[in-house]
N, C-alpha and C positions, 0 to 999 in steps of 0.2 A: 260158449266159445268166449274164452278170456283172451281178448285181442292184444291187450297190453302184456300179458304173460307171455305169450306166443312171440311177440316181437323182441321182448328183452332176452327170451331163450336164444332166438336166432342171432342176436347181436352178439351173445356170448360165444358163439361157433365161429366168428369171423374176427380178422383183425380191423384196425382202426382205418386202414388205408383202404378198405374195400367199403363202397358207398351202397346202402340200401335204397332202392326204389320200391316203396310200399304200392303194389298194384292193386288200386282200389276200385277196379272197373266193376260195376253193378252194385257197389256198396253204397251204403247210405252215408249222408253228411254227418250223421251221429257216430257211426264206426269211424270214418276218417278223423273225427275230431279226438277220438280216444288216443289216437297215435300222435297227432298234433300236439296234443295237451301235454304229452311228456318230452316234448321238444324236437320231434322229427318233422322235416319240412319237405321231404322229396316224395312225391306220388306220381303214379303213372297211370294212364288211361290210353285205351286202344280205340275210342270212338270219339270223333270230334265234337259231336253234338253233345254228348254226356261230360265231355272234358270242359266245353265252354259253360254249360250250366253249373258244373260244381265250381268252376273259377268265380263265377258271379255270385254264388252262394256262400263261400267258405273264405277265411282270411287271406288277405292279398299277399302275405308273405310266404305263402305255400308256393313252392318250387314245382311246376307241373311239367311232366315228362310225357311226350305222345311216343307211345311204343308200337303202336299198330300201324298198320299199312295206311298211307295217307294219299287222298285223291287230290290232284292238283287244284281243283275248283274250290276245296275247302281250306286250303292253308291260310286264306285271308281271316278266317273266323278265329285262329289262333296265333297269328303272327303277332299281335300286340303285346302279348303276355308270356308265350312259351319259354321254359327254361332250356329244353333241349328235345330236338326230334331225334329219335333213335333210328328212323326207318327211311332214310334217303337211299332209293334204290333206282334212280334214273337221273340222266342229266336234265330232262324235261322238268322233273320235280324240282330239282336243285335250282335251277334257272327260275321257277315259279317262288320259292322261298326267298331267293335273292330279291327278286322284285317286290315281294310283300314287305320284307326287311327295309327296303328302301322307302316303301310308303309309309312305314310306321316309325322310320328314323331310328332303327336298331339293327344291329348285328345278330342274326339267329345262330345259335350254336347247334350243330347237327353231326350225327353219326352215319356212316354209311353201313347200310345192311348188307351183309355178306351171305350167299347162300352156300351152307356148309351142309344141310341135311339133303338127303336123296329123297325129299317128298315134294309132289308137285303143288301142294297147297302153302308151300314156304315161298315168300318172296326173297328177293335179295340179289345182288350183282355177284356175277362170276368173277374170280380173282383177277383175271387179265382186264377187267374194265376198272377196277379200283384206282390204280395209279392216275390214269387219265382223268378221272373225275376229281380227284384230289388237285392234281395240277391245274385243271380249268377252275376250280373253286378259288385258287390263290390269285387268281384275277379278278374274282368279283368282291365287292366292298361290303355286302349285307348278309354274307353267309359264312360261318366258319366251320369247316369240317375238323372235329376235334378227336375222332377215333371212329372205331369200327364197332358193330354190333353183329350178332348171329344167334340163331336158334338152333339147337341140337335136334337129330331126329326124336321123335317121342316114341321111346322105347324102354323096357327095363334092362336092356343089355348095355351096362356100363362101359364096355370095351368101345362100343359104338360112339357113345357119348365122348368118351375121353378122346377118341382118335379125331373127332370132328372138332373139339375145342383145341387140340394140338394145333391143328390146320389153320384155325384162324389166328391163334397165338402167334404162330410162326410168321404168318403173313403181317401181323401186327408189328412185330420186332424188325422185319425187314424194312417196312415202310416208315417206321420212325427214324430210321437212320437218315432218310432223305427228307422227311417232313416232321420237323421238329415240334409242330403243334399238336401233333397227335399224343393224347395223354390218357385216353379213355378207351378200355376193352370192356362192353358190356355184354357179358355172357353168363349164362346161368339164371334158372328159375328155381321155382319151389322145390321141383322133383331133382335137379341135378347142380344146384349151385355150389356144393361143396366140390364136386369134381371141376367145375369151371374156375374156381378160386385157385386149385392146384395147378390149372393151366393158365395162370396169369390173369385171370379176371379182376378188375378193381371196381366193378359195378354190377350188381345183381338186381334182378327184377322178381320180386317175391310177392306173390298175392296169397294163395290158399294157405299156406303154412303161417301167415298172419291172420287172415280174415276169415279162414274157412273156405268151404266149397262155394264157387259163385252160384248165384240164384239162376 
């Protein structure tokens, strides 16, 4: 598996305004360094313990993204260093992130995770909950909601994926009118990132197409 070659091939398929989060969950320090050593700094993890271990072992200028479901009692472990939490899906979690941000004297940037797939195992807010959370976050000093994240249905049917991505993009466009701080739409993974980009994504989370299948 030529990780560097894979990464460069993906870079060629997207424009400069789309940010790649290299999803490094289960991947080794050496595999991550192959991408880091050609200048890539943004990596995504979905388990807090693994993320914390990698933060301690790898260069400190790496920008770590928490892309998985976050338990409130574990926010404290990543609050000192996390670049972006992609998966805020409740008011209670938002308040805990703000609390830990205050303890660490830093504002933590976050995305709200929107439920766009009809799959029970997918987390996320319903559309009618989103504006209330953004509005409430504007009264908090140590959390900043800067965009939305969504995961499409796991399917080979591109029409379903396209419809779901259009849904979150339309929501994003509407919310941006009132909330100017919203700048990131994080949709699209290894199997559907090109469909996501066609629907306004400017941040894609790519793992297996860079690193190969997970262990």
